[in-house]
C-alpha positions as CSV (number, residue, x, y, z in Angstrom):
1,X,-17.7,23.6,-15.1
2,X,-14.7,25.4,-14.0
3,X,-12.0,24.5,-11.3
4,X,-11.2,27.0,-8.5
5,X,-8.4,26.5,-5.8
6,X,-9.7,26.6,-2.4
7,X,-7.6,29.8,-1.4
8,X,-9.1,31.6,-4.6
9,X,-12.8,30.5,-3.7
10,X,-12.3,31.9,-0.2
11,X,-11.0,35.3,-1.4
12,X,-13.9,35.5,-3.9
13,X,-16.6,33.7,-2.2
14,X,-19.4,36.0,-2.9
15,X,-18.4,36.0,-6.8
16,X,-18.4,32.2,-6.8
17,X,-21.9,32.0,-5.1
18,X,-23.1,34.6,-7.7
19,X,-21.8,32.5,-10.6
20,X,-23.4,29.4,-9.1
21,X,-26.9,31.1,-8.9
22,X,-26.3,32.2,-12.6
23,X,-25.9,28.6,-13.6
24,X,-22.0,28.5,-13.7
25,X,-21.0,25.5,-11.2
26,X,-17.4,25.3,-9.9
27,X,-15.4,22.5,-8.6
28,X,-13.2,23.5,-5.6
29,X,-9.7,22.0,-5.5
30,X,-7.4,21.6,-2.6
31,X,-3.7,20.9,-3.2
32,X,-4.8,19.9,-7.0
33,X,-7.3,17.3,-5.8
34,X,-11.2,17.9,-6.4
35,X,-12.8,18.4,-3.1
36,X,-16.3,20.1,-3.4
37,X,-18.7,21.3,-6.0
38,X,-20.6,24.8,-5.7
39,X,-24.0,24.6,-7.4
40,X,-27.1,26.8,-6.9
41,X,-29.8,26.0,-4.4
42,X,-32.2,25.5,-7.5
43,X,-29.9,23.0,-9.0
44,X,-29.5,21.1,-5.7
45,X,-33.2,20.9,-5.4
46,X,-33.6,19.5,-8.9
47,X,-31.0,16.9,-8.3
48,X,-32.5,16.0,-5.0
49,X,-35.8,15.0,-6.5
50,X,-34.5,12.5,-8.9
51,X,-36.2,9.3,-8.1
52,X,-34.3,6.2,-7.1
53,X,-34.0,3.2,-9.4
54,X,-36.0,1.1,-7.0
55,X,-38.9,3.6,-7.1
56,X,-38.9,3.9,-10.8
57,X,-39.0,0.0,-11.1
58,X,-41.8,-0.3,-8.6
59,X,-43.9,2.6,-10.1
60,X,-43.2,1.8,-13.8
61,X,-46.0,0.9,-16.0
62,X,-44.4,-2.3,-17.1
63,X,-46.6,-5.5,-17.1
64,X,-45.4,-9.2,-17.0
65,X,-43.8,-10.1,-20.2
66,X,-42.6,-6.5,-21.0
67,X,-39.0,-7.5,-20.1
68,X,-37.1,-10.5,-21.5
69,X,-36.3,-13.3,-19.3
70,X,-33.2,-13.3,-17.3
71,X,-30.6,-15.7,-17.8
72,X,-29.7,-17.9,-14.8
73,X,-26.6,-16.7,-12.9
74,X,-23.6,-18.5,-13.4
75,X,-22.2,-20.3,-10.5
76,X,-19.1,-18.6,-8.7
77,X,-16.0,-20.4,-9.1
78,X,-13.8,-20.5,-5.9
79,X,-10.3,-20.3,-6.6
80,X,-7.8,-21.8,-4.3
81,X,-5.3,-19.4,-2.5
């Protein structure tokens, strides 16, 4: 994934979009800080369909006993300030 300064992305926006559609994503930077990512709409759609962990757990074929028992939680120690 390449990085492009915002001013350069503005000047070559059509090219940046064409490259994203071709699969070459880009990180847009402003003052050296990563600010945004340009990806194709197809890639956005693919990423949007990733199911949540909660959905995966509730719809998994696991049966009782498939997972090991959890250890009891440790009690939280409160420190004096």
